RODO-2510 file (C-alpha; in nm, 4 decimals, decimal comma):
residues 363
     n   res          X          Y          Z
     1     m     7,2709     9,4394     1,5005
     2     p     7,6012     9,6915     1,3746
     3     r     7,4316    10,0273     1,1636
     4     y     7,4971    10,0064     0,7776
     5     r     7,8016    10,1510     0,6457
     6     s     7,6664    10,4562     0,4454
     7     y     7,3700    10,6106     0,2694
     8     r     7,5645    10,5479    -0,0571
     9     d     7,4822    10,2137     0,0005
    10     f     7,0886    10,3600    -0,0647
    11     d     6,9416    10,2086    -0,3678
    12     w     6,9438    10,5112    -0,5777
    13     p     6,8139    10,3125    -0,9275
    14     l     6,5074    10,2024    -0,7569
    15     l     6,4440    10,6028    -0,6346
    16     i     6,5119    10,7246    -0,9606
    17     l     6,2647    10,4623    -1,1146
    18     t     5,9961    10,5254    -0,8622
    19     l     6,0372    10,9294    -0,9087
    20     i     5,9978    10,8684    -1,2714
    21     i     5,6629    10,6822    -1,2777
    22     c     5,5568    10,9421    -1,0139
    23     a     5,6494    11,1982    -1,2559
    24     l     5,4197    11,0562    -1,5293
    25     g     5,1611    10,9813    -1,3158
    26     v     5,1460    11,3143    -1,2052
    27     l     5,1547    11,4676    -1,5543
    28     q     4,8676    11,1963    -1,6506
    29     i     4,6674    11,3631    -1,3175
    30     y     4,6979    11,7033    -1,4628
    31     s     4,6105    11,5761    -1,8006
    32     a     4,2945    11,4332    -1,6543
    33     t     4,1673    11,6844    -1,4300
    34     h     4,3143    12,0493    -1,5323
    35     d     3,9577    12,1531    -1,6209
    36     y     3,7526    11,8736    -1,4156
    37     r     3,5247    11,9971    -1,1735
    38     t     3,1673    11,8724    -1,0958
    39     a     2,8657    11,9960    -0,8930
    40     t     3,0331    11,8492    -0,5775
    41     h     3,3640    11,8244    -0,6564
    42     d     3,6921    12,0612    -0,8170
    43     y     3,9219    11,8016    -0,8817
    44     r     4,1618    12,0724    -1,1025
    45     d     4,3659    12,1164    -0,7527
    46     a     4,4787    11,6538    -0,7875
    47     w     4,7859    11,7280    -0,9629
    48     w     4,9458    11,9499    -0,6868
    49     k     4,8267    11,7547    -0,3932
    50     q     4,9722    11,4526    -0,5593
    51     i     5,2987    11,6326    -0,5649
    52     l     5,2700    11,7106    -0,2303
    53     y     5,1684    11,3417    -0,1479
    54     i     5,5310    11,2577    -0,2622
    55     f     5,7223    11,4739    -0,0871
    56     i     5,5580    11,3793     0,2200
    57     a     5,6066    10,9559     0,1252
    58     l     5,9624    11,0490     0,0310
    59     g     6,0143    11,1765     0,4062
    60     v     5,8292    10,8515     0,5228
    61     m     6,0667    10,6181     0,3444
    62     w     6,3629    10,7799     0,4688
    63     i     6,2276    10,7076     0,8144
    64     v     6,1209    10,3734     0,7044
    65     a     6,4332    10,2974     0,5846
    66     s     6,6640    10,4552     0,9067
    67     v     6,5110    10,2147     1,1303
    68     d     6,6578     9,8452     1,1567
    69     y     6,4222     9,6068     1,0218
    70     h     6,4582     9,3515     1,2668
    71     t     6,3827     9,6402     1,5125
    72     l     6,0407     9,6665     1,3083
    73     m     6,0007     9,3083     1,3292
    74     a     6,0534     9,2710     1,7194
    75     q     5,7375     9,4949     1,7376
    76     t     5,5267     9,3292     1,5069
    77     p     5,2648     9,1992     1,7593
    78     i     5,2377     9,5685     1,8929
    79     l     5,1987     9,6703     1,5036
    80     y     4,9473     9,3864     1,4222
    81     g     4,7503     9,4806     1,7650
    82     i     4,7037     9,8521     1,6399
    83     s     4,6179     9,7143     1,2939
    84     v     4,3149     9,5326     1,3955
    85     v     4,2365     9,7921     1,6214
    86     a     4,2271    10,0549     1,3684
    87     l     4,0383     9,8283     1,1449
    88     l     3,7712     9,7751     1,3814
    89     a     3,7727    10,1567     1,4421
    90     t     3,6983    10,2049     1,0593
    91     l     3,4151     9,9473     1,0364
    92     i     3,2761    10,1209     1,3766
    93     l     3,3872    10,5358     1,3004
    94     g     3,4797    10,5198     0,9468
    95     k     3,3838    10,7312     0,7002
    96     s     3,1159    10,5907     0,4431
    97     v     3,1780    10,7116     0,0944
    98     a     3,0167    10,4461    -0,1988
    99     g     2,8470    10,2392     0,0303
   100     g     3,1562    10,1074     0,2288
   101     k     3,3501    10,2095     0,5318
   102     r     3,7050    10,2702     0,4417
   103     w     3,8442    10,6088     0,5714
   104     l     3,9295    10,6867     0,9075
   105     f     4,0910    11,0364     0,9850
   106     h     4,1151    11,1074     0,5776
   107     l     4,3210    10,7872     0,5807
   108     q     4,2716    10,4305     0,4379
   109     v     4,3607    10,2293     0,6909
   110     s     4,3869     9,9344     0,4903
   111     e     4,6447    10,0626     0,2683
   112     f     4,9053    10,0894     0,5722
   113     v     4,7891     9,7613     0,7199
   114     k     4,9821     9,5837     0,3886
   115     i     5,3030     9,6798     0,5372
   116     v     5,2131     9,4960     0,8863
   117     i     5,1018     9,1845     0,6843
   118     i     5,4891     9,1630     0,4820
   119     l     5,6721     9,2374     0,8474
   120     v     5,4177     8,9640     1,0153
   121     v     5,4957     8,6883     0,7399
   122     a     5,8447     8,7747     0,7279
   123     r     5,9022     8,7657     1,1160
   124     y     5,6704     8,3985     1,1252
   125     l     5,8694     8,2613     0,8336
   126     s     6,2285     8,3437     0,9248
   127     e     6,1965     8,1977     1,2644
   128     l     6,1250     7,8577     1,1626
   129     k     6,3565     7,5705     1,2612
   130     r     6,2518     7,4148     0,9687
   131     n     6,3278     7,3909     0,5806
   132     e     5,9503     7,3803     0,5091
   133     v     5,6503     7,5081     0,6815
   134     s     5,4055     7,2686     0,8403
   135     a     5,0446     7,2076     0,8149
   136     r     5,0250     7,3832     1,1556
   137     d     5,2136     7,7014     1,0253
   138     l     4,9605     7,7348     0,7675
   139     f     4,7045     7,7253     1,0036
   140     k     4,8768     7,9670     1,2136
   141     l     4,9990     8,2308     0,9424
   142     g     4,6808     8,1993     0,7433
   143     g     4,4906     8,2908     1,0780
   144     l     4,7172     8,5831     1,1310
   145     v     4,6635     8,6826     0,7630
   146     g     4,3096     8,5960     0,7845
   147     i     4,2118     8,8182     1,0245
   148     p     4,2646     9,1438     0,8915
   149     t     4,1890     9,0540     0,5567
   150     a     3,8234     8,9707     0,6884
   151     l     3,8108     9,2546     0,8513
   152     v     3,8783     9,4780     0,4923
   153     v     3,6568     9,2656     0,3314
   154     a     3,3505     9,3581     0,5771
   155     q     3,4169     9,7265     0,5061
   156     p     3,3529     9,5922     0,1910
   157     d     3,6743     9,6501     0,0247
   158     f     3,7397     9,2810    -0,1269
   159     s     4,0002     9,4307    -0,3714
   160     t     4,2267     9,5483    -0,0874
   161     g     4,1268     9,2564     0,1395
   162     a     4,2647     9,0373    -0,1548
   163     t     4,5965     9,1821    -0,1698
   164     y     4,7532     9,0905     0,1123
   165     i     4,6775     8,6925     0,0217
   166     p     4,9700     8,6923    -0,2540
   167     v     5,1850     8,8091     0,0274
   168     l     5,0972     8,5077     0,2476
   169     v     5,1624     8,2563    -0,0833
   170     v     5,4785     8,3755    -0,2146
   171     g     5,6267     8,3658     0,1254
   172     v     5,4691     8,0477     0,2019
   173     l     5,6213     7,8812    -0,1338
   174     l     5,9473     8,0612    -0,0484
   175     a     5,9740     7,8945     0,3152
   176     g     5,8969     7,5608     0,1253
   177     i     5,5634     7,3854     0,1526
   178     q     5,4711     7,0101     0,1171
   179     w     5,2932     6,8921    -0,2427
   180     r     5,0259     6,7368    -0,0520
   181     h     4,9740     7,0479     0,1798
   182     l     4,9545     7,2966    -0,1341
   183     a     4,7266     7,0177    -0,3077
   184     a     4,5198     7,0341    -0,0364
   185     i     4,4715     7,4182    -0,0271
   186     v     4,4092     7,4475    -0,3638
   187     l     4,1139     7,1743    -0,3762
   188     a     3,9854     7,3644    -0,0271
   189     c     3,9543     7,7078    -0,2459
   190     a     3,8287     7,5545    -0,5542
   191     l     3,5371     7,4023    -0,3360
   192     a     3,5214     7,7274    -0,1109
   193     a     3,4156     7,9317    -0,4475
   194     p     3,0392     7,8575    -0,5451
   195     v     2,9771     7,9262    -0,1279
   196     g     3,2182     8,2425    -0,1784
   197     w     2,9406     8,4182    -0,4667
   198     f     2,6773     8,4118    -0,1667
   199     v     2,9028     8,5520     0,0633
   200     l     2,9699     8,8659    -0,1694
   201     k     2,7572     9,1812    -0,2017
   202     d     2,5088     9,2635    -0,4898
   203     f     2,7252     9,5368    -0,5880
   204     q     3,0247     9,2899    -0,6140
   205     k     2,8494     9,0066    -0,7940
   206     d     2,7183     9,2762    -1,0515
   207     r     3,0999     9,3484    -1,1234
   208     l     3,2039     8,9853    -1,2026
   209     l     2,8752     8,9060    -1,4069
   210     t     2,9323     9,2585    -1,6183
   211     f     3,3252     9,1634    -1,6593
   212     r     3,1658     8,8385    -1,8436
   213     d     2,9605     9,0783    -2,0501
   214     p     2,9855     9,4791    -1,9983
   215     t     2,7292     9,5021    -2,2761
   216     r     2,4573     9,3630    -2,0146
   217     d     2,4581     9,6690    -1,8139
   218     a     2,6409     9,9360    -2,1112
   219     q     2,4980    10,2369    -1,9148
   220     g     2,5770    10,0861    -1,5202
   221     r     2,8308     9,8740    -1,4087
   222     g     3,0000     9,8053    -1,7423
   223     y     3,0284    10,1476    -1,8761
   224     q     3,3560    10,2535    -1,7176
   225     v     3,4985     9,9075    -1,8596
   226     i     3,3499     9,9919    -2,2130
   227     q     3,4988    10,3527    -2,2039
   228     s     3,8249    10,2216    -2,0579
   229     k     3,8443    10,0286    -2,3863
   230     i     3,8008    10,2587    -2,6205
   231     a     4,0504    10,4577    -2,4641
   232     v     4,3274    10,2190    -2,4795
   233     g     4,2063    10,1994    -2,8301
   234     d     4,1526    10,4946    -2,9427
   235     g     4,5497    10,5818    -2,8650
   236     g     4,6765    10,4026    -3,1512
   237     m     5,0815    10,3618    -3,1589
   238     w     5,1549    10,7330    -3,0491
   239     g     4,8512    10,8895    -2,8693
   240     r     4,6553    11,1655    -2,8926
   241     g     4,8911    11,3872    -2,6818
   242     v     4,8582    11,5869    -2,3303
   243     t     4,5365    11,6910    -2,2831
   244     r     4,3853    11,5709    -2,6034
   245     g     4,2164    11,2387    -2,5614
   246     t     3,8827    11,2298    -2,6426
   247     q     3,7557    10,9849    -2,3510
   248     t     3,9256    11,1614    -2,1064
   249     q     3,8491    11,5340    -2,1875
   250     l     3,4871    11,4563    -2,2633
   251     r     3,4414    11,2949    -1,9606
   252     f     3,3241    10,9755    -2,1176
   253     l     3,5613    10,7886    -1,8459
   254     p     3,4561    10,8631    -1,4991
   255     l     3,7306    10,9562    -1,2544
   256     p     3,9825    10,8654    -1,4946
   257     h     4,2593    11,0122    -1,2354
   258     t     4,2089    10,7341    -0,9740
   259     d     4,2185    10,3601    -1,0425
   260     f     4,1516    10,3874    -1,4374
   261     i     4,4963    10,6566    -1,4674
   262     f     4,6065    10,4038    -1,7096
   263     a     4,3670    10,4132    -1,9605
   264     v     4,3773    10,7737    -1,9873
   265     f     4,7888    10,7393    -2,0048
   266     a     4,7687    10,4504    -2,2926
   267     e     4,4891    10,7185    -2,4480
   268     e     4,7166    11,0205    -2,4864
   269     h     5,0671    10,8672    -2,5144
   270     g     5,0003    10,5624    -2,7198
   271     f     5,1171    10,2141    -2,7217
   272     v     5,4800    10,3184    -2,7504
   273     m     5,4606    10,5021    -2,3937
   274     v     5,2634    10,2255    -2,2434
   275     v     5,5322     9,9703    -2,3190
   276     v     5,7752    10,2296    -2,1801
   277     a     5,5982    10,2498    -1,8393
   278     l     5,5077     9,8683    -1,8098
   279     g     5,9097     9,8502    -1,8571
   280     l     5,9730    10,1004    -1,5908
   281     y     5,7671     9,8999    -1,3592
   282     f     5,9679     9,5643    -1,4527
   283     l     6,2738     9,7501    -1,3617
   284     l     6,1251     9,8554    -1,0301
   285     l     6,0406     9,4962    -0,9448
   286     m     6,3520     9,3768    -1,0714
   287     q     6,5616     9,6152    -0,8453
   288     i     6,3373     9,4929    -0,5684
   289     v     6,4014     9,1252    -0,6448
   290     q     6,7854     9,1997    -0,6424
   291     n     6,7597     9,3478    -0,3477
   292     a     6,6259     9,0327    -0,2104
   293     q     6,8658     8,8036    -0,3603
   294     t     7,1727     9,0107    -0,1762
   295     a     6,9532     9,0420     0,1606
   296     p     7,1569     8,9513     0,4768
   297     d     6,8964     8,7015     0,6268
   298     r     6,5914     8,5068     0,5616
   299     a     6,4032     8,7739     0,7012
   300     g     6,5172     9,0398     0,4233
   301     v     6,4401     8,8188     0,1516
   302     y     6,0663     8,7466     0,2381
   303     i     6,0414     9,1284     0,3415
   304     s     6,1648     9,2218    -0,0339
   305     m     5,9641     8,9491    -0,1835
   306     g     5,6948     9,0404    -0,0021
   307     v     5,6968     9,4080    -0,1540
   308     a     5,7786     9,2719    -0,4877
   309     t     5,4637     9,0344    -0,5106
   310     l     5,2199     9,2791    -0,3447
   311     l     5,3386     9,5903    -0,6267
   312     l     5,3100     9,2884    -0,9012
   313     f     4,9548     9,1879    -0,7793
   314     h     4,8413     9,5487    -0,7977
   315     i     5,0313     9,5805    -1,1574
   316     l     4,8733     9,3187    -1,3055
   317     v     4,4889     9,3496    -1,1418
   318     n     4,4900     9,7013    -1,2702
   319     v     4,6272     9,7153    -1,6093
   320     g     4,4208     9,4130    -1,6692
   321     m     4,1121     9,5601    -1,5600
   322     v     4,1842     9,8740    -1,7932
   323     v     4,1617     9,6317    -2,1245
   324     g     3,8858     9,4032    -1,9192
   325     d     4,0612     9,1120    -1,8909
   326     v     4,0305     9,1016    -1,5103
   327     p     3,6652     9,2563    -1,3073
   328     v     3,6669     9,6115    -1,2277
   329     s     3,7792     9,6800    -0,8707
   330     g     3,9306     9,9432    -0,6305
   331     i     4,2523     9,8432    -0,6752
   332     p     4,5220    10,1608    -0,7737
   333     l     4,7982    10,1458    -0,9839
   334     p     5,1118    10,1866    -0,7277
   335     l     5,2852    10,5386    -0,7924
   336     m     5,0255    10,6893    -1,0610
   337     s     4,7142    10,6705    -0,9383
   338     a     4,5937    10,9995    -0,7426
   339     g     4,5424    10,9428    -0,3512
   340     g     4,7811    10,9670    -0,0502
   341     s     4,7088    10,6542     0,1306
   342     n     4,8296    10,4630    -0,1362
   343     m     5,1170    10,6623    -0,2039
   344     i     5,2625    10,7054     0,1306
   345     s     5,2361    10,3037     0,1749
   346     v     5,3970    10,1965    -0,1522
   347     f     5,6830    10,4654    -0,0353
   348     m     5,6854    10,2682     0,3063
   349     m     5,7360     9,9240     0,1131
   350     l     5,9925    10,0400    -0,0689
   351     g     6,1273    10,2105     0,2602
   352     l     6,1353     9,8365     0,3795
   353     v     6,3597     9,7036     0,0513
   354     n     6,5627     9,9943     0,1473
   355     n     6,6242     9,8915     0,4631
   356     v     6,7268     9,5449     0,4315
   357     r     6,9873     9,6875     0,1245
   358     l     7,1643     9,8915     0,3908
   359     r     7,2408     9,6204     0,5984
   360     r     7,3316     9,3585     0,3721
   361     f     7,7218     9,4531     0,4689
   362     v     7,6412     9,3723     0,8049
   363     s     7,8542     9,1113     0,9797
***
């Protein structure tokens, strides 16, 4: 493949939107942790660590954008094998935190597997010689995505494992699927749902029951949801101001700089800035979709749409969780929640999108 023409073709609006959202996240992390320390942890340095993660992520994004995505897809079998081995190693050797083994050498491996899933789906579907996905293809691709999903769920981390599925679903819908196959899948999922209840861990069952009625365990599983909803409502139209949110600063909301950072943002910045933040995410997603529309081939379309789908799923679940419309999960808000693994993996995905964009003029 010929090289792209120039880095002037880099998607600078996408990068600017990304950095603006990151800046809002850093500000909110600072506000939530500037005087936050417990008997076991000191979180006051979380904001500058986040800045460090952003700079590292920018470098990684640049590297991912520089390597032709066709070259990356050619190495998909190797990357997939490494991912499965890394997930197995996490189950065996991983650091146990809060009852789950999700960390290996200070990295959350499952976050980086998302990129491999996007490449696997893109490669498989782009190599199809037909205009629709057959039942055999569905079984094969479902198995390829299902293996890492099962390994992540076994950690146990059902939330992260669930993020792999939308990439598969949207990819298959874009590739084309017969209605009878789609109906059969929906029916199978509906029948399997009751069985899945018995597979869930006790704490996962508690999350679902508490989602229906947070007051049933107001001082336990339902506590964070109740405090989150109070924080969102307390923000009103204009918010209480940076470092002035009562639910956050008085520590009613546990670990406010991670999964529930949007509740902190809503309390301190109010409804107006919530709309602005969601608008920025919308523009970011639309920019990715535009890159999918101008992609030079089907593989580029599947990669870009896979990234858009995964980010959209993260945003919908996290924001829905904060306002009590979705069960509490460990899915962070992209580019805002504190954490290195998720930040770097999101920038890698955006690097893939730019990778596709930089090669849209090749013949």
